[in-house]
C-alpha positions as CSV (number, residue, x, y, z in Angstrom):
1,M,174.9,-62.7,82.9
2,S,173.0,-65.4,80.6
3,R,175.5,-68.4,80.2
4,L,175.4,-67.2,75.7
5,R,176.8,-63.8,77.1
6,R,179.5,-65.3,79.1
7,R,180.8,-67.3,76.2
8,K,180.8,-64.9,74.1
9,L,182.9,-62.7,76.6
10,V,184.9,-65.6,77.1
11,S,185.7,-65.7,73.4
12,R,186.5,-62.3,72.5
13,L,188.8,-62.6,75.4
14,A,190.7,-65.4,73.9
15,E,190.9,-64.1,70.7
16,A,192.1,-60.5,71.8
17,V,194.9,-62.6,73.9
18,A,195.5,-64.9,71.1
19,T,196.2,-61.2,69.0
20,L,198.2,-59.3,71.6
21,A,200.4,-62.6,71.5
22,A,200.7,-62.8,68.1
23,L,201.5,-58.8,67.9
24,G,204.1,-59.4,70.5
25,A,206.0,-62.2,68.7
26,V,206.1,-59.6,65.4
27,G,207.2,-57.2,67.6
28,V,210.3,-58.8,68.9
29,L,210.9,-59.8,65.3
30,V,210.8,-56.2,64.2
31,L,212.8,-55.2,67.4
32,L,215.4,-57.5,66.9
33,V,215.9,-56.8,63.3
34,G,215.8,-52.8,63.2
35,S,218.2,-53.1,66.5
36,V,220.7,-54.7,64.7
37,F,220.0,-52.5,61.8
38,L,220.6,-49.5,63.5
39,K,223.8,-50.4,65.0
40,G,225.2,-52.1,61.5
41,W,223.6,-50.0,59.1
42,R,227.1,-47.6,58.9
43,A,229.1,-50.1,57.9
44,L,227.0,-51.6,55.0
45,G,228.6,-50.6,51.6
46,I,229.4,-52.4,48.5
47,D,233.0,-52.6,50.3
48,F,231.5,-54.5,52.7
49,F,230.7,-57.4,50.6
50,T,233.9,-57.1,48.5
51,K,236.7,-56.7,50.1
52,G,238.3,-58.6,53.0
53,P,239.0,-57.4,56.5
54,A,240.8,-54.3,57.2
55,V,244.1,-54.2,58.9
56,F,243.6,-53.8,62.9
57,G,242.8,-50.0,63.5
58,Q,242.0,-48.8,59.6
59,A,238.6,-47.7,58.4
60,G,237.2,-49.4,56.1
61,G,237.6,-53.2,55.2
62,G,234.5,-56.2,54.7
63,I,233.8,-59.8,54.7
64,A,233.5,-60.8,51.1
65,P,235.6,-64.2,52.4
66,A,233.1,-64.6,55.2
67,L,230.3,-64.5,53.0
68,L,231.6,-66.3,50.0
69,G,233.2,-69.1,52.8
70,S,229.5,-69.2,54.1
71,L,227.8,-69.6,50.6
72,E,230.7,-72.6,50.1
73,L,230.1,-74.3,53.5
74,V,226.6,-74.8,53.3
75,A,226.5,-75.6,49.3
76,L,229.2,-78.8,50.5
77,A,226.9,-79.5,53.1
78,T,223.4,-79.4,51.1
79,A,225.4,-81.3,48.3
80,G,225.9,-83.9,51.3
81,A,222.5,-83.7,53.3
82,L,220.0,-83.6,50.8
83,P,220.2,-86.8,48.7
84,V,220.9,-88.7,51.7
85,G,218.3,-86.9,53.6
86,V,215.9,-88.0,51.0
87,L,217.0,-91.5,50.4
88,V,216.6,-92.2,54.2
89,A,212.9,-91.0,54.1
90,V,212.0,-93.1,50.7
91,Y,213.3,-96.0,52.8
92,V,211.4,-95.2,55.8
93,V,208.1,-94.0,54.1
94,E,208.1,-96.4,51.1
95,L,210.4,-99.8,51.7
96,A,211.1,-100.3,55.6
97,P,208.5,-102.4,57.7
98,A,207.5,-100.4,60.7
99,R,210.3,-102.7,63.2
100,I,212.8,-100.8,61.4
101,G,210.8,-97.3,60.5
102,R,210.2,-96.3,64.1
103,P,213.5,-96.7,65.4
104,V,214.9,-94.8,62.2
105,R,212.4,-92.3,62.9
106,V,213.4,-92.1,66.3
107,A,216.8,-91.8,66.2
108,L,216.3,-88.4,63.5
109,D,214.6,-87.0,66.2
110,V,217.3,-87.8,68.7
111,L,220.1,-86.1,66.2
112,N,217.5,-83.2,65.7
113,G,217.7,-82.6,69.3
114,V,221.7,-82.7,69.6
115,P,223.0,-79.6,70.7
116,S,225.3,-78.5,67.6
117,I,228.1,-77.9,69.8
118,V,228.2,-81.4,70.6
119,I,228.3,-82.1,66.7
120,G,231.2,-79.6,66.5
121,I,233.1,-81.8,69.2
122,F,232.4,-85.1,67.6
123,V,233.4,-83.6,63.7
124,F,236.7,-82.4,65.2
125,S,237.7,-85.4,67.0
126,L,236.7,-87.3,64.0
127,L,238.3,-85.2,61.1
128,V,240.4,-82.3,62.9
129,V,242.6,-84.2,65.2
130,G,245.5,-85.0,63.8
131,N,245.1,-83.3,60.6
132,R,243.8,-79.6,59.9
133,Q,240.3,-77.5,60.2
134,S,239.0,-77.4,56.7
135,G,236.4,-76.6,54.9
136,L,235.3,-80.0,54.3
137,A,235.4,-80.6,58.3
138,G,233.2,-78.0,58.7
139,A,230.6,-78.5,55.9
140,F,230.8,-82.2,57.2
141,A,229.5,-80.6,60.4
142,L,226.6,-78.5,58.9
143,G,225.3,-81.5,57.0
144,T,225.1,-83.9,59.7
145,I,223.0,-80.4,61.5
146,M,220.9,-80.7,58.3
147,L,220.3,-84.5,57.6
148,P,217.6,-84.6,60.1
149,L,215.9,-82.3,59.0
150,V,215.7,-82.3,55.5
151,A,214.8,-86.4,55.9
152,R,211.9,-85.9,58.6
153,A,210.5,-83.2,56.3
154,T,210.5,-85.2,53.0
155,M,208.9,-88.2,55.2
156,E,206.3,-85.5,56.4
157,V,205.5,-84.9,52.3
158,L,205.9,-88.2,51.4
159,E,203.1,-89.3,53.8
160,L,200.9,-86.8,52.2
161,V,201.4,-88.2,48.5
162,P,198.1,-89.7,48.3
163,A,198.0,-93.7,47.8
164,S,195.8,-94.0,44.7
165,L,198.7,-92.2,42.9
166,R,200.9,-95.3,44.0
167,E,198.1,-98.0,43.2
168,A,197.6,-96.4,39.8
169,S,200.9,-96.5,38.8
170,T,201.1,-100.4,40.4
171,A,198.0,-101.4,38.1
172,L,199.8,-100.2,35.0
173,G,202.7,-102.2,35.5
174,A,205.2,-100.0,37.3
175,A,207.7,-101.8,39.8
176,R,207.8,-100.3,43.2
177,W,211.1,-98.1,42.5
178,R,209.6,-96.9,39.5
179,T,206.6,-95.6,40.9
180,T,208.4,-93.9,44.1
181,L,210.8,-92.4,41.2
182,S,208.7,-90.9,38.9
183,V,205.5,-90.6,41.0
184,V,206.1,-90.6,44.6
185,L,208.9,-87.7,44.3
186,P,208.1,-85.6,41.8
187,S,204.6,-85.0,43.6
188,A,206.9,-84.4,46.8
189,L,209.2,-82.2,45.4
190,G,207.7,-79.1,46.7
191,G,207.6,-80.4,50.4
192,I,211.4,-81.5,49.9
193,L,212.8,-78.3,48.7
194,T,211.0,-76.6,51.4
195,G,212.5,-78.6,54.2
196,T,215.8,-78.4,52.5
197,T,215.1,-74.3,52.7
198,L,214.7,-74.5,56.3
199,A,217.3,-76.5,56.9
200,V,220.1,-74.3,54.7
201,A,218.6,-71.3,57.4
202,R,219.4,-73.9,60.3
203,A,223.0,-74.4,58.9
204,A,224.0,-70.9,58.0
205,G,223.5,-69.3,61.3
206,E,225.4,-72.0,63.3
207,T,228.6,-70.9,64.8
208,A,229.8,-73.7,67.5
209,P,230.6,-76.4,64.9
210,L,232.3,-74.6,62.7
211,L,234.7,-73.1,66.0
212,F,235.9,-76.4,65.5
213,T,236.3,-77.3,62.4
214,S,236.7,-74.2,60.5
215,S,237.5,-70.9,62.2
216,I,241.7,-70.9,61.5
217,A,241.1,-69.1,58.2
218,S,243.3,-66.4,56.3
219,G,241.5,-62.9,55.8
220,L,241.9,-63.4,52.1
221,V,239.1,-65.0,49.8
222,Q,239.4,-68.2,48.9
223,A,237.7,-71.6,47.6
224,D,239.8,-74.8,48.6
225,P,237.3,-76.4,51.0
226,R,240.8,-78.5,52.1
227,N,242.0,-75.2,53.6
228,A,240.0,-73.7,56.7
229,L,237.1,-71.2,55.3
230,A,236.3,-67.8,56.8
231,S,232.5,-68.2,57.6
232,I,229.7,-65.4,58.7
233,P,228.6,-66.5,62.2
234,V,232.6,-67.1,63.2
235,T,233.0,-63.5,62.0
236,I,230.5,-62.1,64.1
237,F,231.9,-64.2,66.7
238,T,235.2,-62.8,66.3
239,Y,234.6,-59.3,65.4
240,S,232.0,-59.0,68.7
241,E,235.0,-60.2,71.2
242,S,237.3,-57.1,69.4
243,P,238.3,-54.1,70.9
244,D,238.2,-52.1,67.6
245,P,234.5,-50.1,67.2
246,A,235.1,-50.4,63.5
247,L,235.0,-54.0,64.0
248,H,231.8,-54.0,65.9
249,A,230.2,-51.9,63.9
250,Q,230.6,-54.5,60.6
251,A,229.4,-57.2,63.3
252,W,225.9,-56.0,63.6
253,A,226.3,-54.9,59.6
254,A,226.9,-59.2,59.7
255,A,224.4,-60.1,61.6
256,F,222.2,-57.8,59.8
257,V,223.0,-60.0,56.6
258,L,223.1,-63.3,58.2
259,I,219.0,-62.4,59.6
260,A,218.0,-60.8,56.5
261,F,219.3,-64.3,54.6
262,V,217.2,-66.8,57.3
263,L,214.3,-64.3,56.8
264,V,214.4,-64.6,53.1
265,T,214.5,-68.2,53.0
266,S,212.4,-68.9,55.3
267,L,209.6,-66.8,53.5
268,A,210.5,-68.9,50.5
269,A,210.0,-72.1,52.2
270,R,206.6,-70.9,53.5
271,L,205.9,-70.5,49.9
272,L,206.9,-73.7,48.6
273,L,204.9,-75.2,51.2
274,D,202.1,-73.6,50.4
275,R,202.6,-74.4,46.9
276,S,203.4,-77.7,47.7
277,R,200.2,-78.3,49.8
278,R,197.6,-77.1,47.2
279,R,199.4,-79.5,44.4
280,L,198.9,-82.2,46.9
281,A,195.6,-81.3,47.2
282,R,194.0,-81.9,43.7
């Protein structure tokens, strides 16, 4: 066998293995989503999204309190993590010297790797012990998880902004803060939204922090974050341990809703990222 023919054979073999690996990854996703849907589709309906939990042993009911609670928790977490994460990224990339920027990057990477249950215990000891569980405590825990994701994503996209844009703004007499605010951040907006979207998808599926901070909630729809708010991940956990088969079906249905939300946000993040890259490449 000639060397050229052997190389072509190895190349085709590598392509086949890579294709099988990609198909396997997609197949696992399809199997996961399909399995969850088949086990929970009977519970899906208008009442599932508009009503609260039913009495034990009775059919019907829904996850309206958990749905609205999850939206509120993620919104509050995003409102706290987004501005702080962007400010941290701007400071590290645009202002901080290397001797300060490197430790901050390492600290963010370490925080990103901390298990969510540890963050939940930390927030529990900080805000819940001596007080009570609340939506604010849950949002703080989720915001802590989101912060390093937003900050690191913003750092990456800020570093992609061409230096020529900064130099042109400076040459026109703009101050450094004005250049950052009017030139750099608008150019990186798509990447910042991408990182935020991925962070939202991550926070929406977290269960452990909410078990410690916002799990003892009523079955009624409420919006006061000073009280504990129901959430979809905690509802799935609670219903899955119930002896009621109807609640098992609702747990699978709630899991499908959560998976659909994560898929949609991930696709949105991908579209925003591609748009941001095209914009920066011009």
